[in-house]
C-alpha positions in Angstrom: 5.0 25.1 -9.9 3.8 25.8 -6.3 2.6 29.6 -6.6 -1.1 30.2 -5.9 -1.5 26.1 -5.4 -3.3 24.4 -2.2 -0.7 21.8 -0.7 -1.6 19.1 2.3 0.9 17.5 4.0 0.1 14.2 5.9 2.0 13.7 9.4 2.8 17.5 8.6 3.8 18.1 12.3 6.6 16.1 12.1 10.4 16.9 11.0 9.9 16.4 7.5 6.3 18.7 7.3 8.1 21.6 9.2 10.7 21.5 6.7 8.9 21.2 3.9 6.4 23.6 4.9 9.6 26.5 5.6 11.3 25.2 2.3 7.7 26.0 0.2 6.9 29.1 2.1 10.5 30.6 1.6 10.8 29.7 -2.4 7.2 29.6 -3.3 4.0 31.9 -3.1 1.8 28.9 -2.0 -2.2 29.6 -1.7 -2.7 27.6 1.3 -1.0 24.5 3.3 -2.5 22.4 5.4 -1.2 20.6 7.6 -2.9 17.4 8.8 -2.0 15.3 11.6 -3.6 13.9 15.0 -2.2 15.8 17.7 -3.7 19.1 18.7 -0.8 20.0 21.0 2.2 20.0 18.1 -0.3 21.5 15.6 -1.0 24.3 18.6 3.3 24.2 18.8 3.6 24.8 14.9 1.3 27.3 14.8 3.0 29.6 17.2 6.1 28.8 15.1 4.8 30.1 11.7 2.8 33.1 13.3 4.1 35.1 10.6 2.6 32.9 8.3 -0.9 32.4 9.5 -3.0 33.8 6.7 -0.8 30.6 4.6 -1.3 28.0 7.0 -4.4 26.0 7.9 -4.2 22.9 10.7 -6.4 20.3 10.1 -7.1 17.6 13.1 -7.4 14.2 11.0 -5.9 10.5 10.7 -5.1 8.7 7.7 -6.9 6.2 8.9 -10.2 8.2 8.6 -11.1 8.2 5.1 -14.5 10.8 5.5 -12.0 13.5 7.1 -9.3 12.8 4.4 -12.1 13.8 1.7 -13.2 16.5 3.5 -9.2 17.9 4.1 -8.9 17.1 0.3 -11.6 19.2 -1.3 -9.5 21.9 -3.3 -6.2 20.6 -2.9 -3.7 20.2 -5.7 -0.7 18.3 -4.5 -0.3 15.7 -1.6 2.3 15.0 0.4 2.2 11.9 2.6 4.9 11.6 5.1 2.4 10.5 7.8 3.3 6.6 8.8 4.0 4.6 12.3 7.8 4.4 11.8 9.0 2.7 15.2 10.3 -0.8 14.6 9.8 -2.1 17.3 6.2 0.0 18.1 5.1 -2.0 14.8 6.6 -5.2 15.8 4.7 -5.5 19.0 1.2 -3.8 17.5 0.9 -5.3 14.0 -2.3 -4.2 13.4 -2.2 -0.7 14.3 0.8 -0.6 11.9 -1.1 -2.1 9.1 -4.4 0.4 9.9 -1.8 3.3 9.3 0.9 2.2 6.7 -1.2 0.2 4.6 -4.9 1.1 5.0 -3.9 4.9 5.1 -2.0 4.8 2.0 -4.8 3.5 0.5 -7.5 6.0 1.8 -4.9 8.5 0.6 -5.3 7.3 -2.9 -9.0 7.0 -3.1 -9.6 10.5 -1.1 -7.2 11.9 -3.9 -8.5 10.0 -7.0 -12.3 11.5 -5.5 -11.1 15.2 -5.0 -9.2 15.4 -8.4 -5.5 15.8 -6.5 -2.9 16.8 -9.4 0.0 15.1 -7.6 0.5 12.7 -4.6 4.3 11.7 -3.4 4.4 9.5 -0.9 7.8 9.1 1.6 9.3 5.7 1.4 12.3 4.3 3.2 15.2 2.0 2.6 13.3 -0.4 4.9 10.9 -1.2 2.1 13.5 -2.5 0.3 13.8 -6.6 0.5 12.4 -5.8 4.5 13.6 -7.5 7.4 10.7 -6.1 9.8 7.2 -5.2 9.4 7.8 -1.6 9.2 9.6 -1.9 5.8 7.0 -5.1 5.1 3.9 -2.1 5.2 6.0 0.3 3.7 6.7 -2.0 0.7 2.8 -2.8 0.6 2.4 1.2 0.7 4.6 2.1 -2.1 3.3 -1.0 -4.3 -0.6 0.8 -3.9 0.9 4.3 -4.7 2.1 3.0 -7.8 -0.6 1.1 -9.0 -2.9 4.1 -7.8 -1.8 5.2 -11.3 -3.9 2.3 -12.9 -6.9 3.7 -11.5 -6.5 7.5 -12.2 -8.1 6.8 -15.6 -9.7 9.7 -17.2 -8.2 12.5 -14.2 -5.1 14.0 -14.4 -4.0 12.5 -10.9 -0.3 11.0 -10.7 1.2 9.0 -7.6 4.8 8.8 -6.9 7.0 8.0 -4.3 10.6 9.3 -2.8 13.0 6.8 -1.0 15.9 7.7 1.3 16.8 6.3 4.9 17.6 7.9 8.1 17.6 11.6 8.1 21.3 12.6 9.4 20.6 14.0 13.1 16.5 12.9 13.3 15.0 11.0 16.4 16.2 7.5 17.1 19.0 7.8 14.8 22.6 7.1 15.6 23.9 10.6 15.9 21.6 11.8 18.7 22.0 8.3 20.3 25.7 8.8 20.0 25.5 12.5 21.4 23.5 11.5 24.3 26.3 8.8 25.4 28.4 12.2 25.0 26.4 14.6 27.0 26.1 12.3 29.7 29.8 11.8 29.9 30.1 8.6 28.2 34.1 7.9 26.9 32.8 4.8 24.8 30.5 5.0 21.8 28.9 1.1 21.4 28.9 0.0 17.6 26.1 -2.7 16.9 28.6 -4.4 13.8 32.2 -2.8 12.8 30.8 -3.2 9.3 27.6 -1.1 9.4 27.2 1.4 6.8 24.4 4.2 6.4 23.6 7.0 3.8 24.1 10.7 5.0 21.0 12.6 4.0 20.0 16.1 5.3 16.3 17.3 5.9 16.6 19.4 3.1 17.9 17.1 0.5 15.1 15.0 1.1 12.8 17.9 0.8 14.3 19.0 -2.3 13.9 15.2 -3.7 10.2 15.5 -3.1 9.9 18.9 -4.8 11.7 16.9 -7.9 9.4 14.4 -7.8 7.0 16.9 -7.7 8.2 18.6 -10.6 8.9 15.9 -12.5 6.6 12.7 -12.1 4.6 11.4 -14.7 3.0 8.2 -12.2 4.8 5.4 -10.8 8.3 6.2 -10.4 10.6 6.1 -6.9 12.9 8.5 -6.7 16.3 8.4 -5.2 19.1 10.6 -4.2 22.6 10.1 -5.0 24.2 10.8 -1.7 27.0 9.8 0.1 27.9 6.5 2.6 29.7 6.7 5.9 31.1 3.9 8.1 29.8 3.8 11.8 33.3 3.5 13.2 34.0 6.7 11.3 30.9 8.2 12.6 32.2 7.4 15.9 35.7 8.9 15.8 34.3 11.8 14.3 32.2 12.7 17.5 34.8 11.2 20.0 38.4 11.0 18.6 40.4 8.1 20.0 37.2 6.9 21.8 37.0 2.9 22.2 34.0 1.5 20.2 32.8 -1.4 22.0 31.0 -3.8 19.3 27.7 -5.1 21.1 25.9 -7.3 18.0 23.1 -5.9 15.4 19.8 -5.0 16.8 16.4 -7.1 16.0 15.1 -5.7 12.7 18.8 -3.9 11.9 20.3 -4.2 8.6 24.2 -3.6 7.9 23.7 -1.6 4.9 20.5 0.6 3.8 19.7 -0.6 0.5 17.7 1.7 -2.1 18.1 -0.5 -5.5 18.3 -4.2 -5.6 19.7 -6.1 -8.2 16.0 -7.0 -9.3 15.4 -3.1 -10.2 18.2 -2.5 -12.3 15.9 -3.5 -15.5 13.9 -0.3 -14.6 16.3 1.8 -13.0 17.9 4.9 -14.6 20.7 7.1 -13.6 20.3 11.1 -13.8 23.2 13.8 -12.7 22.1 13.3 -8.8 19.3 10.7 -8.6 18.5 7.5 -9.6 14.5 6.7 -10.8 12.9 3.5 -10.6 10.2 3.2 -13.3 7.2 1.2 -12.8 7.6 -2.3 -14.1 3.9 -2.2 -15.1 2.5 0.6 -16.8 -1.1 1.8 -17.4 -0.8 4.8 -20.0 1.8 6.4 -22.5 3.2 9.2 -19.7 4.3 6.3 -17.6 7.1 4.9 -20.2 10.6 5.0 -18.9 12.9 7.7 -19.0 10.7 9.7 -20.7 12.8 12.7 -21.3 16.0 10.7 -22.7 18.4 12.3 -19.9 18.6 9.3 -18.0 21.0 6.2 -18.6 19.8 2.7 -17.6 21.9 1.0 -14.9 23.9 -1.9 -15.9 22.5 -5.4 -15.3 23.3 -6.8 -11.9 23.6 -3.4 -10.6 22.4 -2.5 -7.0 22.5 0.6 -4.7 23.3 0.7 -1.5 25.0 2.1 1.8 27.6 -0.8 1.5 28.4 -0.6 -2.0 28.4 3.5 -2.7 30.9 4.8 -4.9 31.0 8.4 -2.7 32.2 7.8 1.0 32.9 10.4 3.8 36.2 10.6 5.8 36.2 11.2 9.2 37.2 14.8 8.6 34.1 15.3 6.3 31.6 13.8 8.7 33.3 16.0 11.3 32.5 19.3 9.2 28.9 18.2 8.5 28.5 17.4 12.1 28.9 21.1 13.1 26.0 22.4 11.3 23.8 19.6 12.1 20.5 19.8 14.4 19.7 17.4 16.4 16.3 16.1 16.7 15.1 15.5 20.2 
């Protein structure tokens, strides 16, 4: 599917962008991968890391806020993966206009540039925080998701398709709980603080996140939200896996934080179908024949009242299973 194709990744120097680039170079023979981002130093570092693929990679300095620059970058591009965003909850709360410019206006710029340039498919990365949002970051990503879904109405006769991939914090990613705990341990700490003993999270690796995007590129017809079926874990079990027998003082939930990661709400259920390894939320409103729910007939509609969160999951990791996963986990610093 990606052989001899040109792929552009916004925010391409981030953890996801680098993992996606490695995956594509390992499994396909792309014509070109364009790394679009605004940090020239990170591009310099990535270019050195991927020297052996210099003939395949292009590094394009630009900001998703800059529509003209996007239009220039999108010329001749087949597929776009939109991973650029302001993601830090406190930064978004303190700088709301900046978050809106990047996460909402930037999303609209991606859409316009893709339509004008004849891009075949756009897959936008979403987050559990966009579901019933309680902070500005989640609110901006909810609007972004809605923009990408509605963009399919504007494709007209053009064969451009927009879809979404949603998952929570990647295990080991910068700012998440595992590196936080590990930093305490590295500095000789003997207690691991828990914000709330009831708190749960999904466990997804960066490779699983990349594979979900590949699935969306292969299967999307327009407007779908793809969600992986992955195990949950309790934060208290994670602490015991990292430091068995440790004390776990409860310190209180942080501003803008949820007890559980939510991927599918009860209100989404009428449009959600379950497959072997994932769920798809189909758009409530459709604008063409390709957007019919469950077009291949392989999915099963979830029952009314269904929801999917890390707190009501059917699959859970034990302390021992978490220990095994931690052995091969690379932490992002």
